[in-house]
PAGU-614329 format. One line per field, with one value per residue (C-alpha): residue number from 1; residue in one letter; chain; x, y, z. Coordinates in steps of 0.05 Angstrom, whole numbers, plus 32768, in hexadecimal, padded with zeros to 4 digits. Example, Ala and Ser with C-alpha at 12.3 -4.5 7.8 and 13.67 -1.06 7.14 Angstrom:
2
num <- [1	2]
residuo <- [a	s]
cadena <- [A	A]
c1 <- [80F6	8111]
c2 <- [7FA6	7FEB]
c3 <- [809C	808F]
This chain:
556
num <- [1	2	3	4	5	6	7	8	9	10	11	12	13	14	15	16	17	18	19	20	21	22	23	24	25	26	27	28	29	30	31	32	33	34	35	36	37	38	39	40	41	42	43	44	45	46	47	48	49	50	51	52	53	54	55	56	57	58	59	60	61	62	63	64	65	66	67	68	69	70	71	72	73	74	75	76	77	78	79	80	81	82	83	84	85	86	87	88	89	90	91	92	93	94	95	96	97	98	99	100	101	102	103	104	105	106	107	108	109	110	111	112	113	114	115	116	117	118	119	120	121	122	123	124	125	126	127	128	129	130	131	132	133	134	135	136	137	138	139	140	141	142	143	144	145	146	147	148	149	150	151	152	153	154	155	156	157	158	159	160	161	162	163	164	165	166	167	168	169	170	171	172	173	174	175	176	177	178	179	180	181	182	183	184	185	186	187	188	189	190	191	192	193	194	195	196	197	198	199	200	201	202	203	204	205	206	207	208	209	210	211	212	213	214	215	216	217	218	219	220	221	222	223	224	225	226	227	228	229	230	231	232	233	234	235	236	237	238	239	240	241	242	243	244	245	246	247	248	249	250	251	252	253	254	255	256	257	258	259	260	261	262	263	264	265	266	267	268	269	270	271	272	273	274	275	276	277	278	279	280	281	282	283	284	285	286	287	288	289	290	291	292	293	294	295	296	297	298	299	300	301	302	303	304	305	306	307	308	309	310	311	312	313	314	315	316	317	318	319	320	321	322	323	324	325	326	327	328	329	330	331	332	333	334	335	336	337	338	339	340	341	342	343	344	345	346	347	348	349	350	351	352	353	354	355	356	357	358	359	360	361	362	363	364	365	366	367	368	369	370	371	372	373	374	375	376	377	378	379	380	381	382	383	384	385	386	387	388	389	390	391	392	393	394	395	396	397	398	399	400	401	402	403	404	405	406	407	408	409	410	411	412	413	414	415	416	417	418	419	420	421	422	423	424	425	426	427	428	429	430	431	432	433	434	435	436	437	438	439	440	441	442	443	444	445	446	447	448	449	450	451	452	453	454	455	456	457	458	459	460	461	462	463	464	465	466	467	468	469	470	471	472	473	474	475	476	477	478	479	480	481	482	483	484	485	486	487	488	489	490	491	492	493	494	495	496	497	498	499	500	501	502	503	504	505	506	507	508	509	510	511	512	513	514	515	516	517	518	519	520	521	522	523	524	525	526	527	528	529	530	531	532	533	534	535	536	537	538	539	540	541	542	543	544	545	546	547	548	549	550	551	552	553	554	555	556]
residuo <- [x	x	x	x	x	x	x	x	x	x	x	x	x	x	x	x	x	x	x	x	x	x	x	x	x	x	x	x	x	x	x	x	x	x	x	x	x	x	x	x	x	x	x	x	x	x	x	x	x	x	x	x	x	x	x	x	x	x	x	x	x	x	x	x	x	x	x	x	x	x	x	x	x	x	x	x	x	x	x	x	x	x	x	x	x	x	x	x	x	x	x	x	x	x	x	x	x	x	x	x	x	x	x	x	x	x	x	x	x	x	x	x	x	x	x	x	x	x	x	x	x	x	x	x	x	x	x	x	x	x	x	x	x	x	x	x	x	x	x	x	x	x	x	x	x	x	x	x	x	x	x	x	x	x	x	x	x	x	x	x	x	x	x	x	x	x	x	x	x	x	x	x	x	x	x	x	x	x	x	x	x	x	x	x	x	x	x	x	x	x	x	x	x	x	x	x	x	x	x	x	x	x	x	x	x	x	x	x	x	x	x	x	x	x	x	x	x	x	x	x	x	x	x	x	x	x	x	x	x	x	x	x	x	x	x	x	x	x	x	x	x	x	x	x	x	x	x	x	x	x	x	x	x	x	x	x	x	x	x	x	x	x	x	x	x	x	x	x	x	x	x	x	x	x	x	x	x	x	x	x	x	x	x	x	x	x	x	x	x	x	x	x	x	x	x	x	x	x	x	x	x	x	x	x	x	x	x	x	x	x	x	x	x	x	x	x	x	x	x	x	x	x	x	x	x	x	x	x	x	x	x	x	x	x	x	x	x	x	x	x	x	x	x	x	x	x	x	x	x	x	x	x	x	x	x	x	x	x	x	x	x	x	x	x	x	x	x	x	x	x	x	x	x	x	x	x	x	x	x	x	x	x	x	x	x	x	x	x	x	x	x	x	x	x	x	x	x	x	x	x	x	x	x	x	x	x	x	x	x	x	x	x	x	x	x	x	x	x	x	x	x	x	x	x	x	x	x	x	x	x	x	x	x	x	x	x	x	x	x	x	x	x	x	x	x	x	x	x	x	x	x	x	x	x	x	x	x	x	x	x	x	x	x	x	x	x	x	x	x	x	x	x	x	x	x	x	x	x	x	x	x	x	x	x	x	x	x	x	x	x	x	x	x	x	x	x	x	x	x	x	x	x	x	x	x	x	x	x	x	x	x	x	x	x	x	x	x	x	x	x	x	x	x	x	x	x	x	x	x	x	x	x	x	x	x	x	x	x	x	x	x	x	x	x	x	x	x	x	x	x	x	x	x	x	x	x]
cadena <- [A	A	A	A	A	A	A	A	A	A	A	A	A	A	A	A	A	A	A	A	A	A	A	A	A	A	A	A	A	A	A	A	A	A	A	A	A	A	A	A	A	A	A	A	A	A	A	A	A	A	A	A	A	A	A	A	A	A	A	A	A	A	A	A	A	A	A	A	A	A	A	A	A	A	A	A	A	A	A	A	A	A	A	A	A	A	A	A	A	A	A	A	A	A	A	A	A	A	A	A	A	A	A	A	A	A	A	A	A	A	A	A	A	A	A	A	A	A	A	A	A	A	A	A	A	A	A	A	A	A	A	A	A	A	A	A	A	A	A	A	A	A	A	A	A	A	A	A	A	A	A	A	A	A	A	A	A	A	A	A	A	A	A	A	A	A	A	A	A	A	A	A	A	A	A	A	A	A	A	A	A	A	A	A	A	A	A	A	A	A	A	A	A	A	A	A	A	A	A	A	A	A	A	A	A	A	A	A	A	A	A	A	A	A	A	A	A	A	A	A	A	A	A	A	A	A	A	A	A	A	A	A	A	A	A	A	A	A	A	A	A	A	A	A	A	A	A	A	A	A	A	A	A	A	A	A	A	A	A	A	A	A	A	A	A	A	A	A	A	A	A	A	A	A	A	A	A	A	A	A	A	A	A	A	A	A	A	A	A	A	A	A	A	A	A	A	A	A	A	A	A	A	A	A	A	A	A	A	A	A	A	A	A	A	A	A	A	A	A	A	A	A	A	A	A	A	A	A	A	A	A	A	A	A	A	A	A	A	A	A	A	A	A	A	A	A	A	A	A	A	A	A	A	A	A	A	A	A	A	A	A	A	A	A	A	A	A	A	A	A	A	A	A	A	A	A	A	A	A	A	A	A	A	A	A	A	A	A	A	A	A	A	A	A	A	A	A	A	A	A	A	A	A	A	A	A	A	A	A	A	A	A	A	A	A	A	A	A	A	A	A	A	A	A	A	A	A	A	A	A	A	A	A	A	A	A	A	A	A	A	A	A	A	A	A	A	A	A	A	A	A	A	A	A	A	A	A	A	A	A	A	A	A	A	A	A	A	A	A	A	A	A	A	A	A	A	A	A	A	A	A	A	A	A	A	A	A	A	A	A	A	A	A	A	A	A	A	A	A	A	A	A	A	A	A	A	A	A	A	A	A	A	A	A	A	A	A	A	A	A	A	A	A	A	A	A	A	A	A	A	A	A	A	A	A	A	A	A	A	A	A	A	A	A	A	A	A	A	A	A	A	A	A	A	A	A]
c1 <- [7D37	7D09	7D1B	7D13	7D19	7CEB	7CE2	7CFA	7CBA	7CB2	7CE8	7CD8	7CF3	7D18	7D1B	7D59	7D6C	7D9C	7DB0	7DBB	7E02	7DEE	7E36	7E52	7E77	7E93	7E96	7EAC	7EFE	7F07	7F3F	7F10	7EE3	7EF4	7F0D	7ECB	7EA7	7EDC	7ECD	7E80	7E8A	7EB4	7E80	7E46	7E0F	7DED	7E0D	7DD5	7DFB	7DE6	7E03	7E30	7E59	7E4F	7E98	7EAD	7E9C	7E9C	7EE1	7ED8	7EA4	7EB2	7EAA	7E5D	7E3B	7E01	7DF4	7DB1	7DA4	7D7F	7D47	7D5A	7D20	7D28	7CF7	7CC6	7CAF	7CA8	7C7A	7C55	7C42	7C7A	7C7C	7CD0	7CC7	7D07	7D1D	7D58	7D29	7D05	7D45	7D67	7D29	7D17	7D65	7D69	7D2D	7D4B	7D86	7DB9	7DED	7DD8	7E06	7DE4	7E16	7E0D	7E3D	7E50	7E2F	7DF6	7DE6	7DEB	7DE6	7DA7	7D72	7D8B	7D67	7D24	7D3A	7D5F	7D19	7CF8	7D25	7D1C	7CCA	7CD4	7D01	7D3D	7D7E	7DB2	7DF0	7E09	7E5A	7E5C	7E7F	7EA3	7E70	7E6A	7E64	7EA3	7ED1	7ECE	7EE3	7F1F	7F30	7F23	7F57	7F1C	7F21	7ED8	7EF4	7F3F	7F5A	7F30	7EF6	7EB1	7E69	7E59	7E18	7E07	7DD3	7DB0	7D9B	7D63	7D40	7D5E	7D1D	7D11	7D20	7D62	7D7C	7D6E	7D94	7DCE	7DD2	7DC1	7E0B	7E4F	7E4E	7E7A	7E3C	7E4C	7E0E	7E06	7DDA	7DE9	7E1F	7DE4	7DBF	7E00	7DEF	7DB4	7DC2	7DF3	7DB8	7D97	7DCD	7DCF	7D8D	7D95	7DC0	7E12	7E35	7E3A	7E8B	7E8E	7EBE	7E9F	7EBD	7E9A	7EB6	7E91	7EB0	7EC9	7F0B	7F06	7F39	7F0A	7F04	7EF9	7EF0	7EE9	7EF2	7EC3	7E95	7E4C	7E41	7E7C	7E6A	7E33	7E68	7E9C	7E82	7E61	7EB3	7EC7	7E9D	7E7F	7E3D	7E0B	7E14	7DF0	7E18	7DF6	7DDA	7E11	7E19	7E56	7E5E	7E67	7E88	7E75	7EA3	7EEC	7F09	7F01	7F25	7F4E	7F90	7F86	7F6B	7FA6	7FCE	7FB0	7F90	7FBB	7F8E	7F8A	7FD2	7FE7	801E	7FF2	7FAD	7F75	7FA9	7F8D	7FD4	7FD5	7FFC	8001	8019	7FF8	7FC5	7FEE	802C	800C	7FEF	801B	802F	7FEA	7FE1	801C	7FFF	7FC5	7FEF	8005	7FB7	7FB9	7F86	7FA4	7F87	7FA6	7FA9	7FD0	7FF2	8011	7FEC	8014	800F	802F	8070	8056	8082	807F	80A9	80DE	80CD	80B1	80FB	811B	80EB	80F9	814B	813C	811A	8154	818A	81A2	81AF	81D0	81A7	816E	8160	811F	811A	80D2	808F	8074	80B4	80A7	805B	806C	8098	806D	802E	8052	806B	8028	801B	8049	802D	8078	8081	80B2	80E1	80F3	811D	814A	8193	818E	819E	8169	8173	8149	8144	8129	80FA	80B6	80D7	80F2	80AE	808E	80C3	80B2	8063	8081	80A8	80F3	8116	814D	8197	819E	8183	81AB	81C7	81CC	81A6	8160	816D	8198	81CD	81CE	81C8	8200	822F	821D	8219	825D	827F	827D	82BA	82BE	82D7	8298	825E	824F	822A	8235	81EC	81C5	8167	8151	8106	80F8	80CD	80CB	80E2	8119	8159	81A2	81BF	81BD	81CA	820A	8227	8214	823F	8276	8275	8281	8239	8213	81CD	8190	8168	811E	80E4	80B2	807F	806B	8060	8025	8003	7FCD	7F85	7F74	7F53	7F0D	7EF5	7EF5	7F36	7F56	7F2D	7F50	7F97	7F90	7F71	7F92	7F60	7F9F	7FC7	8006	801E	804F	807B	809F	80C3	80C9	809D	8062	8070	806D	802E	800F	8016	8009	7FC4	7FA0	7FCE	7FFE	7FF0	7FD6	8013	7FF8	8007	803F	8071	8090	80CC	80E6	812A	815C	814C	80FA	8103	8126	80F1	80C0	80DB	80E1	8096	808F	8086	80A9	80C8	80B6	80C8	8104	810E	8148	8152	8137	80F7	80A4	80AF	80E2	80BE	807B	80A7	80C3	807C	8066	80A3	808E	804B	806B	8093	805A	801E	8058	806D	801F	8015	805B	803D	7FFD	7FD9	7FA6	7FC0	7FAA	7FB0	7FDC	7F91	7F71	7FA7	7F88	7F64	7F18	7F24	7F03	7F38	7F2B	7F33	7F27	7F40	7F6B]
c2 <- [80CE	80E4	8109	814A	8153	8137	80F3	80C9	80C6	8109	811C	8119	80D3	80E7	80A9	809D	80CC	80C2	80F8	80FE	811B	8136	8129	813C	810A	8138	812A	80E4	80E5	80C5	80F2	8137	811B	8149	8136	8148	811E	80E4	80EB	80DF	80A9	8089	8095	8087	803E	8048	805D	8074	808E	8089	8054	8081	809B	8059	803C	8087	8088	8041	803C	8070	804C	801F	7FD7	7FBD	8000	7FED	8005	7FFA	7FFB	8034	8024	8046	804B	805A	809B	8067	8045	8089	8097	8057	8068	8034	8042	804A	8023	8032	8070	80A1	80C5	808C	8062	809D	80B2	8065	8060	80A8	809C	805A	8086	8074	80A4	80A0	80C1	80D5	80D9	80FE	810A	814C	8181	8174	81C0	81C7	817F	814F	815E	8155	8194	8167	8138	816E	818D	8143	8141	8181	816E	8139	814D	812C	8155	8159	8180	8188	8172	81A0	8174	8195	81A4	817E	81C3	81DA	819E	8184	81C0	81CA	8173	818F	81D1	81FC	8237	8255	829B	82BF	8302	832F	830D	82F1	82E3	8296	8276	8232	8211	81C7	81C1	818D	81C1	8200	822D	8252	828E	8271	8266	82AA	82CE	82A9	82A9	82F9	82F8	82F5	82CA	8289	8259	8213	81E2	8195	816F	812E	8117	811B	8156	8185	819E	81AC	81D3	81FA	8204	8227	8251	8261	8274	829B	82CC	82AA	82AC	8260	8269	8273	823E	81FE	81CA	8181	8158	810F	80E4	8128	811A	80D0	80B1	80A2	80EE	8101	814B	816D	81B2	81CA	8208	8218	820A	81CE	81A6	8174	8169	8164	812B	8106	8102	80EB	80B9	80C8	80D2	80AE	8082	805B	8077	80BB	80BD	80D1	8110	8145	818F	81B5	81FC	8236	8274	828F	826C	8227	8242	8204	821F	822E	81F5	81D7	81EF	81E8	8198	8186	814D	812C	813C	8106	80D0	8097	80B8	8082	804D	8000	7FEE	7FA8	7F9D	7F56	7F51	7F45	7F77	7F8A	7F96	7FB6	7FEE	8020	800C	801C	805F	8072	8067	8081	80C0	80C1	80B7	8068	803B	7FFF	7FBD	7F8D	7F49	7F13	7EEE	7EC5	7EB8	7EAA	7E76	7E63	7E2F	7DE6	7DD8	7E13	7DFA	7E16	7E61	7E54	7E3F	7E7C	7EB3	7E93	7E92	7EDF	7EEE	7EC6	7EE3	7EAF	7EEC	7F2D	7F35	7F23	7F3A	7F40	7F36	7F45	7F60	7F27	7F0C	7F4A	7F36	7EE8	7EFA	7F37	7F06	7ED2	7F0C	7F17	7ECD	7EC8	7F14	7F2D	7F7E	7FA6	7F9F	7F5E	7F7A	7F9B	7F91	7F70	7F90	7F97	7F8D	7F9E	7F92	7FD1	800B	7FE0	7FB1	7FEC	8008	7FCD	7FCC	8010	7FFF	7FC5	7FFB	7FEA	8014	7FEB	7FF7	7FD7	7FF3	7FE7	8021	8018	7FDA	7FC4	7F72	7F3F	7F4F	7F9D	7F7C	7F5B	7F9B	7FBD	7F86	7F7D	7F47	7F1E	7F36	7F15	7F51	7F78	7F44	7F1E	7EED	7ECC	7EBB	7EDE	7ECD	7ECE	7ECC	7EC0	7E97	7E52	7E65	7E99	7E97	7E80	7EBE	7EDD	7EAB	7E98	7EDE	7ED9	7EA0	7EBE	7EF3	7ED1	7EC3	7E87	7E87	7E6E	7E71	7E62	7E5F	7E8E	7E88	7E65	7E82	7E5D	7E73	7E9E	7E88	7E9D	7EE5	7EF0	7EE1	7F23	7F34	7EFD	7F12	7F4F	7F40	7F15	7F40	7F7E	7F9D	7FB8	7FED	7FDC	7FA3	7FAD	7F6E	7F70	7F29	7EF6	7ED1	7F09	7EF7	7EB0	7EB2	7EE1	7EB7	7E7C	7E8F	7EC3	7EBA	7EE4	7F30	7F48	7F65	7FAC	7FAF	7FD1	7FA4	7FC5	7F99	7FA6	7F91	7F6D	7F22	7F2E	7F49	7F11	7ED9	7F0B	7F04	7EBF	7EBA	7EDA	7F2A	7F61	7F92	7FD6	7FFA	7FE3	8008	8028	8009	7FCC	7FEB	7FEE	8036	8043	8012	803D	807E	8058	8047	808C	80AF	807F	8098	80DE	80CB	80A3	80E1	8118	80F0	80E8	8132	814A	811C	8134	80FB	80F0	80D0	8092	805A	8019	7FF0	801E	7FFD	7FB5	7F9C	7FAF	7FEB	8028	8067	809F	80E0	8113	8161	8163]
c3 <- [84CA	8494	8459	8453	8405	83D0	83C4	8387	8362	8367	8330	82E1	82CB	828E	8259	823C	81F6	81BF	8192	8145	8129	80DE	80C2	8077	805D	802D	7FD7	7FDE	7FF2	8032	8047	8049	807F	80C3	80FF	8127	80F6	8101	814F	8145	8121	8157	8186	815C	8169	8124	80E7	80AF	8070	802C	7FFC	7FDE	801D	804C	8033	8049	808E	80A3	80B2	80E8	8114	8151	8139	8144	8133	8115	80CB	80AE	8066	8045	8021	7FD8	7FAC	7F64	7F41	7F23	7F66	7F7F	7F47	7F56	7FA2	7FC5	8003	8022	8064	807C	8064	8080	80BC	80CF	80DD	8105	8128	813E	8151	817E	81A3	81AE	81DA	819E	818C	813C	8107	80CB	8090	8048	8015	8016	8041	8073	8065	801B	8002	8004	802C	806E	8085	807D	80BA	80DC	80EB	80F3	8134	8145	814E	8173	81A3	8189	819C	8162	813D	80FE	80EC	80A9	8071	8034	8005	7FC3	7F9E	7FBE	7FC5	7F81	7F5E	7F89	7F74	7F26	7F2E	7F24	7F6A	7F74	7F86	7F7A	7F8F	7F67	7F82	7F64	7F6A	7F73	7F6B	7F7D	7F4B	7F5F	7F12	7F2D	7F54	7F33	7F15	7ED8	7F04	7F27	7ED9	7EC0	7F07	7EF6	7EB2	7EB7	7ED7	7ED0	7F16	7F1C	7F16	7F37	7F1C	7F3C	7F09	7EE9	7EA6	7E81	7E92	7E8B	7E3F	7E58	7E8F	7E66	7E35	7E73	7E7A	7E31	7E28	7E65	7E4E	7E54	7E18	7E00	7E00	7E4C	7E6C	7E84	7EB7	7EBC	7EF9	7F03	7F3F	7F60	7F94	7F87	7F5D	7F26	7F20	7ED9	7EBF	7E76	7E6F	7E2E	7E2D	7E39	7DEA	7DE5	7E1B	7DFC	7DC6	7DF5	7E1D	7DDB	7DBB	7E00	7DF9	7E31	7E1A	7E17	7E55	7E82	7EB1	7E9F	7EDF	7F09	7F29	7F11	7F2A	7EEC	7EF3	7ECD	7EC1	7EAD	7EEA	7EC8	7E88	7E66	7E68	7EBB	7ECB	7EA6	7EDB	7F1D	7F10	7F44	7F56	7F11	7EFC	7F32	7F1D	7F26	7F1A	7F15	7F13	7F2F	7F50	7F71	7FA8	7FBB	8002	803F	805E	8096	8063	802F	805F	805A	800F	7FF8	801D	8000	7FB3	7FC7	7FCD	7F83	7F74	7F6E	7F7C	7FA7	7F9E	7FE0	7FC6	7FFA	7FD9	801B	8052	809A	80CA	810E	8107	810F	813D	8173	81A3	8182	8184	81D3	81ED	81C7	81DC	822C	8214	8201	8240	8266	824D	8218	81DE	81CE	8195	8173	8128	8103	80BC	80B1	80D6	80D5	8104	8131	8130	8140	8174	819C	8194	81BA	81E6	81F5	8206	8243	8254	823D	821E	81FD	8243	8237	8205	823D	8238	81F0	81AA	8172	812A	80F4	80A7	8095	80A9	80A7	80D4	80F0	80FD	8110	814F	8161	8168	8197	81C3	81AF	818B	816C	816A	8117	80DC	80A4	8084	803C	801D	8044	8045	8066	803A	8054	809E	809C	8072	80BA	80EF	811B	8124	8160	8191	81CE	81FA	81F0	81DD	821F	81F5	81AB	819A	8171	816B	812B	811E	80DC	80A8	809B	8050	805A	803C	805A	8051	8090	80BC	8093	8092	80E2	80E8	80BB	80F9	8120	8148	815C	8139	814F	8119	812D	8100	811D	80E5	80A6	8060	803D	7FF7	800B	7FEC	7F9F	7F9D	7F88	7F3C	7F28	7F44	7F22	7EE5	7EEF	7EF3	7EB5	7E8E	7E91	7ECB	7EF0	7ED6	7F07	7F36	7F6A	7F77	7FB8	7FBD	7F87	7FB1	7FA9	7F58	7F5E	7F91	7F66	7F27	7F49	7F6A	7F39	7EFB	7ED1	7EC9	7E86	7E61	7E5C	7EA6	7EC0	7EEE	7F22	7F47	7F8D	7F7C	7F45	7F66	7F5D	7F1A	7F03	7F23	7EF8	7EBA	7EC5	7EC6	7E87	7E9F	7E83	7EBB	7EA9	7EFB	7F26	7F68	7F74	7FB8	7FDD	7FF4	7FEB	7FF1	7FC5	7F8E	7F9F	7F83	7F52	7F38	7F3D	7F18	7EDC	7EE2	7EDD	7EA0	7E7E	7E86	7E6D	7E31	7E17	7E28	7E04	7DC3	7DC6	7DE0	7E0B	7E5A	7E60	7E96	7E83	7E7B	7E48	7E20	7E28	7DE7	7DE5	7E20	7E1B	7E0F	7E32	7E11	7E48	7E45	7E82]
């Protein structure tokens, strides 16, 4: 039967068409990305991002996403007529016309910051579909992090001014009003912008705040007036500086008054704000600790001091895992996250999953190890109620009872350098122990030269030692931390090792827990800040006390 509908050739052929998402990456804090922004990044084929926001957004893009580099042309090159061969618009249009999903990421908000509007018009003219994912604008987010509310219950007129493009009429209108003015400018142009407002009618004693690197842990804020800002920046030794081109947000008006900002400066008042903290652990182990340090305002720097490798003779581990499945053990005890990882990898090698633990009691030495087991799908039966250590585990471990325990054997997968405390304690409680080397720990490779120099030269404000081996290994691969660096140790044994290496221990965790250690360091930072303020001294970081370091004198 002949077809009665139109032939296939009569239908228009649609060429594959991509789509562009113009995405606001916010002022700099990666935590300010919106949920919609994260979704868009996860599905992008091509990510075209300004250099200053690439690190903010790249972590949310899928593996294999293309990130072509933007051509950055300075003012001199532009004036000389040097063409921008691979500018953002060309990259975006080329990829979209090739049927790819493109994310064009800009700092702040696409509609308020930058020149994204011109690129949107280019897409519209070419028939390329696009969408806009708003971001937190620099002029809104930065004052919020600086402790300067733009409006209050009484309301206020808020004017946003870009000093680079502001006309004489704009300055005159803002200067003649009593509106809160949010001025986007550069560090070395702040005084000129203040002068424009005074010339237009604003009083020289009008409060002013200037914030650089807003919403990041490099943020710094100065409080002054329109008439004194040049002097304040000079006294703080901020200007003149080769970094004077840095963008800043200046807020002009009564809401920038020093007395109010002192109460509302929540971000820069965090206990470890701006501290560079060395975390000498493996990357997997350091993740949650680094997140906690960031919540205190610190900048964690992870330096692995040990590397984990398979055992030299894997047969013992293989026999133990098979025995686990066949009912050889009553208990399995995990003394580290690495032990969980080693067993899990062996399970996956044999095509097993968490169901193989059915009927076996599971013990974890502490909260982090327990969390790793839960992620594996295993809820531990025993976690120490007190000290999170082998000794703490033994305190709660039940003695072997032939009436209630059908099997008297414990599987203990652990490191090759583990101590014998747990094995001896379990034997004393009447248990037989299969002490199995699940993984080997070896000293990691030395960190890069600049990290080693920062460690020895006092570039870090604090270092967290979570075991005696981290002390020995860090000193071995990178050298001894400078004496201005705050040394924080997880327990007495670690502190003793640190002292044996000539280090002064400043912070001792009240419990053998990495999270309690971070809390103790934060408490130390708070006490240090309060003492400086109480004495009328500027709040500085420990690293600023080292010889040759420039002391920071900011108004906070």
